[in-house]
SERO-4910 file (N, C-alpha, C, O; in steps of 0.05 Angstrom, whole numbers):
BEGIN
 pado doro    nc1    nc2    nc3   cac1   cac2   cac3    cc1    cc2    cc3    oc1    oc2    oc3
  Unk    A  -2011   1614  -1133  -2026   1597  -1122  -2027   1568  -1137  -2032   1571  -1161
  Unk    A  -2023   1539  -1129  -2012   1529  -1134  -2034   1503  -1127  -2034   1498  -1103
  Unk    A  -2048   1490  -1141  -2068   1474  -1136  -2067   1445  -1136  -2056   1435  -1156
  Unk    A  -2075   1431  -1122  -2060   1396  -1123  -2077   1371  -1146  -2098   1363  -1136
  Unk    A  -2073   1362  -1166  -2077   1346  -1183  -2099   1329  -1176  -2100   1315  -1156
  Unk    A  -2116   1331  -1195  -2143   1320  -1183  -2137   1287  -1179  -2121   1272  -1191
  Unk    A  -2154   1283  -1159  -2145   1258  -1149  -2161   1235  -1170  -2182   1239  -1182
  Unk    A  -2140   1206  -1170  -2154   1196  -1196  -2132   1191  -1212  -2126   1168  -1220
  Unk    A  -2115   1215  -1217  -2100   1216  -1240  -2067   1204  -1239  -2058   1197  -1217
  Unk    A  -2055   1203  -1255  -2022   1199  -1250  -2016   1161  -1245  -2035   1145  -1244
  Unk    A  -1997   1155  -1243  -1983   1123  -1247  -2003   1115  -1214  -2005   1130  -1194
  Unk    A  -2015   1085  -1220  -2027   1072  -1196  -2009   1055  -1177  -2007   1033  -1187
  Unk    A  -1996   1055  -1157  -1974   1040  -1157  -1985   1003  -1151  -1970    984  -1152
  Unk    A  -2006   1001  -1147  -2022    975  -1139  -2023    961  -1172  -2027    937  -1174
  Unk    A  -2020    978  -1192  -2029    967  -1219  -2003    981  -1239  -2010    994  -1258
  Unk    A  -1978    977  -1233  -1957    994  -1249  -1960    985  -1283  -1944    995  -1299
  Unk    A  -1981    965  -1294  -1982    958  -1323  -2005    970  -1323  -2016    953  -1338
  Unk    A  -2021    986  -1319  -2050    991  -1327  -2072    972  -1317  -2068    949  -1310
  Unk    A  -2100    985  -1318  -2118    964  -1314  -2139    951  -1339  -2145    968  -1356
  Unk    A  -2144    936  -1341  -2166    927  -1363  -2188    944  -1366  -2205    943  -1348
  Unk    A  -2194    963  -1390  -2217    975  -1389  -2246    971  -1377  -2258    985  -1361
  Unk    A  -2253    947  -1388  -2282    940  -1378  -2279    928  -1349  -2295    933  -1331
  Unk    A  -2255    911  -1344  -2265    892  -1319  -2247    916  -1299  -2255    915  -1275
  Unk    A  -2232    931  -1303  -2218    947  -1281  -2196    932  -1271  -2180    946  -1259
  Unk    A  -2191    908  -1274  -2172    893  -1264  -2147    896  -1273  -2145    899  -1297
  Unk    A  -2123    896  -1259  -2095    910  -1267  -2085    885  -1284  -2096    863  -1284
  Unk    A  -2065    892  -1299  -2058    877  -1319  -2030    860  -1309  -2012    871  -1295
  Unk    A  -2029    838  -1316  -2011    821  -1305  -1978    828  -1322  -1975    836  -1345
  Unk    A  -1954    823  -1301  -1934    833  -1310  -1916    820  -1332  -1894    828  -1339
  Unk    A  -1934    793  -1344  -1928    773  -1365  -1944    788  -1391  -1965    799  -1390
  Unk    A  -1930    785  -1411  -1937    787  -1432  -1954    769  -1454  -1946    747  -1459
  Unk    A  -1975    779  -1465  -1989    758  -1483  -1973    754  -1509  -1968    731  -1518
  Unk    A  -1965    777  -1521  -1942    770  -1546  -1916    752  -1541  -1906    735  -1556
  Unk    A  -1909    762  -1518  -1884    732  -1514  -1892    713  -1507  -1880    693  -1515
  Unk    A  -1916    712  -1489  -1926    673  -1488  -1934    665  -1511  -1926    642  -1516
  Unk    A  -1953    679  -1532  -1959    669  -1560  -1929    660  -1571  -1923    636  -1569
  Unk    A  -1910    679  -1582  -1896    670  -1589  -1876    649  -1588  -1865    638  -1607
  Unk    A  -1874    646  -1564  -1851    626  -1551  -1868    598  -1558  -1858    577  -1567
  Unk    A  -1897    603  -1551  -1912    569  -1564  -1916    567  -1587  -1926    547  -1596
  Unk    A  -1908    592  -1608  -1911    579  -1633  -1878    585  -1642  -1870    583  -1665
  Unk    A  -1864    589  -1625  -1835    592  -1640  -1817    565  -1627  -1802    552  -1641
  Unk    A  -1819    562  -1608  -1807    533  -1587  -1841    526  -1585  -1858    541  -1576
  Unk    A  -1845    504  -1594  -1870    497  -1587  -1871    462  -1569  -1879    439  -1573
  Unk    A  -1853    481  -1546  -1846    449  -1516  -1866    461  -1494  -1862    454  -1471
  Unk    A  -1883    474  -1499  -1897    489  -1478  -1895    506  -1462  -1909    511  -1442
  Unk    A  -1865    524  -1475  -1852    544  -1457  -1867    561  -1451  -1866    570  -1428
  Unk    A  -1888    569  -1472  -1902    600  -1470  -1919    592  -1447  -1927    612  -1435
  Unk    A  -1927    571  -1436  -1946    565  -1413  -1934    567  -1389  -1945    570  -1367
  Unk    A  -1906    566  -1395  -1890    559  -1368  -1883    589  -1361  -1885    598  -1338
  Unk    A  -1876    602  -1382  -1874    636  -1381  -1892    645  -1363  -1887    653  -1340
  Unk    A  -1918    644  -1375  -1946    664  -1358  -1960    648  -1334  -1981    655  -1323
  Unk    A  -1937    617  -1325  -1949    608  -1298  -1962    595  -1300  -1977    594  -1280
  Unk    A  -1966    582  -1315  -1975    551  -1322  -1961    531  -1320  -1963    512  -1336
  Unk    A  -1948    531  -1307  -1924    505  -1300  -1937    478  -1318  -1932    468  -1340
  Unk    A  -1958    472  -1294  -1976    439  -1307  -1974    438  -1336  -1956    431  -1350
  Unk    A  -2002    451  -1341  -1996    452  -1373  -1976    452  -1391  -1974    435  -1409
  Unk    A  -1962    470  -1386  -1931    473  -1399  -1917    443  -1396  -1906    435  -1416
  Unk    A  -1915    429  -1378  -1891    402  -1369  -1918    393  -1388  -1911    394  -1412
  Unk    A  -1932    389  -1387  -1954    356  -1404  -1954    361  -1427  -1948    342  -1442
  Unk    A  -1959    390  -1442  -1953    389  -1476  -1924    385  -1480  -1917    375  -1501
  Unk    A  -1901    393  -1459  -1879    381  -1466  -1868    347  -1461  -1846    338  -1463
  Unk    A  -1887    337  -1456  -1891    307  -1456  -1902    300  -1469  -1897    276  -1474
  Unk    A  -1920    310  -1483  -1935    298  -1497  -1915    302  -1528  -1904    283  -1540
  Unk    A  -1914    327  -1533  -1894    328  -1556  -1871    319  -1550  -1856    329  -1567
  Unk    A  -1859    307  -1536  -1831    289  -1535  -1836    258  -1539  -1821    244  -1552
  Unk    A  -1865    248  -1522  -1869    222  -1522  -1885    218  -1559  -1884    196  -1569
  Unk    A  -1898    241  -1573  -1901    236  -1599  -1874    242  -1622  -1874    247  -1646
  Unk    A  -1865    241  -1612  -1835    250  -1626  -1839    270  -1646  -1834    270  -1670
  Unk    A  -1848    288  -1629  -1856    322  -1652  -1882    315  -1658  -1894    336  -1657
  Unk    A  -1896    299  -1663  -1921    310  -1677  -1944    326  -1657  -1962    341  -1665
  Unk    A  -1938    320  -1630  -1951    331  -1607  -1949    359  -1615  -1968    373  -1609
  Unk    A  -1927    370  -1628  -1926    392  -1621  -1940    417  -1633  -1941    441  -1628
  Unk    A  -1951    398  -1652  -1984    415  -1650  -2002    423  -1637  -2019    438  -1647
  Unk    A  -2002    415  -1615  -2023    424  -1593  -2007    455  -1585  -2020    476  -1589
  Unk    A  -1984    457  -1577  -1971    479  -1560  -1977    508  -1585  -1987    530  -1579
  Unk    A  -1969    498  -1615  -1969    511  -1633  -1994    533  -1629  -1992    557  -1626
  Unk    A  -2021    516  -1630  -2050    524  -1643  -2056    534  -1606  -2076    548  -1603
  Unk    A  -2044    528  -1585  -2055    541  -1557  -2035    568  -1567  -2051    586  -1564
  Unk    A  -2016    576  -1574  -2002    603  -1577  -2013    623  -1600  -2013    647  -1599
  Unk    A  -2024    605  -1621  -2046    621  -1641  -2071    628  -1613  -2075    648  -1598
  Unk    A  -2080    611  -1614  -2101    620  -1587  -2091    646  -1565  -2105    667  -1563
  Unk    A  -2069    642  -1552  -2058    661  -1532  -2064    689  -1549  -2074    709  -1540
  Unk    A  -2055    685  -1573  -2047    717  -1578  -2075    726  -1594  -2073    750  -1601
  Unk    A  -2100    714  -1601  -2117    713  -1613  -2134    728  -1587  -2137    753  -1586
  Unk    A  -2146    709  -1564  -2162    711  -1544  -2157    732  -1518  -2137    733  -1504
  Unk    A  -2171    743  -1517  -2159    767  -1495  -2169    757  -1462  -2165    775  -1445
  Unk    A  -2178    737  -1453  -2190    725  -1441  -2173    711  -1416  -2181    704  -1393
  Unk    A  -2142    710  -1431  -2110    692  -1420  -2108    704  -1398  -2109    728  -1403
  Unk    A  -2103    699  -1362  -2095    710  -1347  -2077    690  -1336  -2079    666  -1339
  Unk    A  -2054    704  -1319  -2034    695  -1307  -2051    677  -1277  -2074    681  -1270
  Unk    A  -2030    654  -1259  -2045    645  -1239  -2057    666  -1218  -2074    661  -1201
  Unk    A  -2044    689  -1222  -2060    707  -1199  -2094    720  -1216  -2110    732  -1203
  Unk    A  -2096    715  -1236  -2118    718  -1243  -2126    741  -1252  -2149    751  -1250
  Unk    A  -2097    755  -1267  -2092    786  -1284  -2089    781  -1301  -2071    765  -1304
  Unk    A  -2110    791  -1330  -2104    787  -1358  -2081    794  -1366  -2071    814  -1355
  Unk    A  -2064    780  -1390  -2044    789  -1402  -2046    815  -1413  -2067    822  -1425
  Unk    A  -2025    830  -1411  -2021    849  -1423  -2012    846  -1461  -1999    829  -1473
  Unk    A  -2024    870  -1470  -2014    868  -1495  -1990    871  -1503  -1984    869  -1526
***
């Protein structure tokens, strides 16, 4: 005799990358590590554009270009903050996956 698996187990099609353990919100398809490394290694706002925050990414790009590269400190520090903070979300409000 075969029993069906208990409900609540197995992959959830609504959350293919899992859910946040505290809030239960599904994780984003964007990676926080990729976004942080893009911000650090290419400090032109590319990491912000990757996670969907295009407006802030364009402002960081403009500041970097207008200040002849000195403004690249802002995206660099922002990349470090993306990596260490757990509160970064995508435009839909889902937390970035690790």
